N, C-alpha and C positions, 0 to 999 in steps of 0.2 A: 845210602843209607834209604830205604824203601819208606816215600813217603806215603806208600798206599792211597796212590791218587788215580790209578790205572781206574777208564773210560767216567770218571767223571767231569761232568760239564761247566765250562770257566768260563763266564765273561768278561774280558775285558778292556774299558770304558779306556778312547784315547790309546791306543796299542800299535798304531804304525809304526812307531819309533819311538827312541828313548827308555825310559821306565818301565813303561806301558809294555812295549815289543819285550825286554827282557824279562816280563813276569810269560809274557805270553810262552816265550820260547822255553824259559825253564820249566814250567806246567807241562810244555807238550813231553819235553825230555820224560817228565814221572810219569807221560801214558793219561794224560788229562786230554779230552774232548775241548781245544781251545774253540772261541770266537774271539776275533778282533775284532773291533770298530774304529772306526774312522770316518770322517767328515769327506773326504775324495777320495773317489773310486780309483784314480789314478795312484795315490798313496797305500791303499788296499790290496790291490794287483801287489806293488811293488814289496809290500810286508808279507802275502799271502808268499811268494815267490822267494821271497829271504828266508820265511819261517820252514818252509819247505828244503829249502840246501841246508840249513842249521841241524833240523831235526827231521833226517830224512825218514816218511813213513807218517808223520806228524798227523794224528786228526781234524782237521783244521775246516773254521768256516769263518765266513767274516758281512757284517754288517753294515750296510754305508747308510750311517744316520748321523744327527748332530746329537747326541746324547744330552748337550748342555739345554735342550727344547721339552716341550712337554709333545711336540710332534714327533721329534727323534727317539724320545724314549718309548713311544707308541710303538713305533716302527719295527724298533729292537726288539720289543716284547712279540710282538706281529711274527717275528722270524728266528725268535728264540722262545718258546711259549716257557719252559721250565730250563733252569741252571740250579747247577748245584754249588757252583763258586759264584761271586759276584766280586769281582774288585772295580772300585770305586775308584781310578786313575785320573779321568780326565780331569783339568787343572790346567789355571794360565796364572800368570804373576807380571805385574808390569810396574815399574818404577816411576813411582809419581807422589809427589807431596800431598802430606795430608790437604790442605789449603787450596790445592788444585781437582782433589780428587770432587768430585761432583754427587749428586743423588744416582743419578743414573750410575755412574760407574762403580756407586758401592752396590747396588740392585743388581746390575749385572756379575758383577765378583761373584755373590753370592746366587745367584741361582746359576752361572758357571759350575761353581767350585763346592758348592752345599747340596741347594734345591736337582742336580741333577742326580746325586747322591741318594737323595729321600726317593726321589721317585722311583727309582730302580728296586730300593728296598721294599716299596711298596707293594710292588709288581710281581717280585718274585719272593719277598719271606714269608707269606703262609702258604705258598707249596714246601718250601725249606721243612718249617714248621711240622705239614702233615707228613714229610718222610722221616722227619725225624731225623735229619742230618744236613747241614749247611754251615757255608763261611761266606763271610760278608767281612772284605777287609778296604780299609778308606786310603786313602794313600795322601798322609796329608804334609806334615813340616818340622823341623823345630821351628820354623818362625810361628809355628802355633805358639811356642811355650816360651818363647825371643821375640818379639814383633817388631821387625824391623820400620824402623822412624822411616825408611823412603817406600816404603810399602806398607801403609798397616792397614787398608784393606784387605789386602792378599792374607797378610797375618792372621787375620781376625776371623777369614776365614776357614784357615786350617787348623786354628782353632776351635771353631764349632765343629768341625770335622771329627777332631777327634773327642769332644762334649757329645757330640750324636751319636759316636761308637759307644764311650759307655754308657748312655741310654739305651740306646737298644740291644745290648748283652743284659742290660735287664729285663728289657720289654720281652725277648727270646731264653730266659732265664730256665733249665731245666728243659730244654726239647731237644737239643742235641746240637743246634745253631750256636755258633760260637761267633761275636764281632770285635774287632779291634781295627786299631786306626797303625797307620806304622809311618813314622819321622823317617825322614829322610833330612841331611844337610845338604849342601852344594854338592849337586851331581854333574858327572862329566856327560852328558845328555847332547844330542847334535845339536838342540839350540843355545845352550851356554858357549860349547865349542867355537860354535860360528858366530855369537856375540864377542868372545874373546879372541879371536883370530879376525876379525872386524879393530877392534882394540888396539891389537899390537900393531896393524897397519898403520891406522891414526897415529900412534904414538910413538913408534919403531919398536918398542920393546918388546922383547920376544916372549912367547906366550908361559914359558917358565917364569919369567920376574912377575909377569901381572897377574900368575894364579899368587906367585907367594907374597907381594903386593897386598891381594886379599885376604890372605889367612892373617898376615900381621897387621893389619890395617882395620880390615870388617868384621872378620873371626880371628880375632885370638887367642880366642879358649881353646879352638878343636886342638886336641890331641894329637890326630892322625896329620895335620898340617896340609892337607889335600885335598882333593874333592873323589867325592866317593865312587865308583864307575857301579852304571846303571844293573849287571849283575847283582853286586852287592846289595841291592837294595830287594833286589827279586828273590835273593835266595830266604832273606827274611819272609818276604811274603808267600815263596812257595811253602814253608812252615808252616805260617798261622793258619793256611789253606788244608793243613794235613790233616790226617786224623790220629797223627801225633800231638795234635796241637790241641786236646777235644776240653782240655784244663783250662789254657791261655785263651780268656776272653774278654773283654771291656776293658782292654790294655794299650796302650801309647807305647808301641815299641821301637823306641829310638834306634835308627840306623845315621847319625847326624856326625860321627868321627870325634864324639866328646865334647862338641861346642856347650850343651847344657851343661852348668858345671853342677848343679842339683844333684842330689841320690836319686830322690820321687821321680 
């Protein structure tokens, strides 16, 4: 299927690995000019090389900047003044009890997971509106619908992203610019894989056994009973970014394996 993305300029924050890199790769395969972003030049260089191998001939650029800060956002915009597609993928999580989570933790998570995207939408949104075409996607989470007790502050930032996407969709109503949130479930990123591998070494349990226990105890409502792969999330994002999705806006697009039991 042709998603009609050839030569569209696509910025994906936090895209040196995991879901962000998978999104960059699928957009590059569709002919988009992708702009990778990360905080480390070493990681950026590795991702650029990896992308070239995965998608020979891909038109790709990179911006080394911390997209979670105002200065980092300014650096990104200075390097890429206009984009057609903005994927706010940057995010972080941490298992921490509510009573151990400080004011500083709350503010840090909000700036990292939410305000980072707000800044870039402010920077790029008006240009999209003037050109009468644009795609803005926030990578939220099923945790935005089912707030995890072990990381409530993370879950709330993911709820905020979905609400932000809905409000911004109305802001851009009738302009040709769509705004959506994509909600992955547990996904086999490099970070998750490393964490599970470490737990396997600590407990002596196999990776497969640990994953089975996780879905049995922590995510029992999962229908697929496995982790999603980054490419599965990226496929939904690519559709949301495409010209074919022009009537999909203000949506919370769930790619969480059926963990959320409600129909809405």
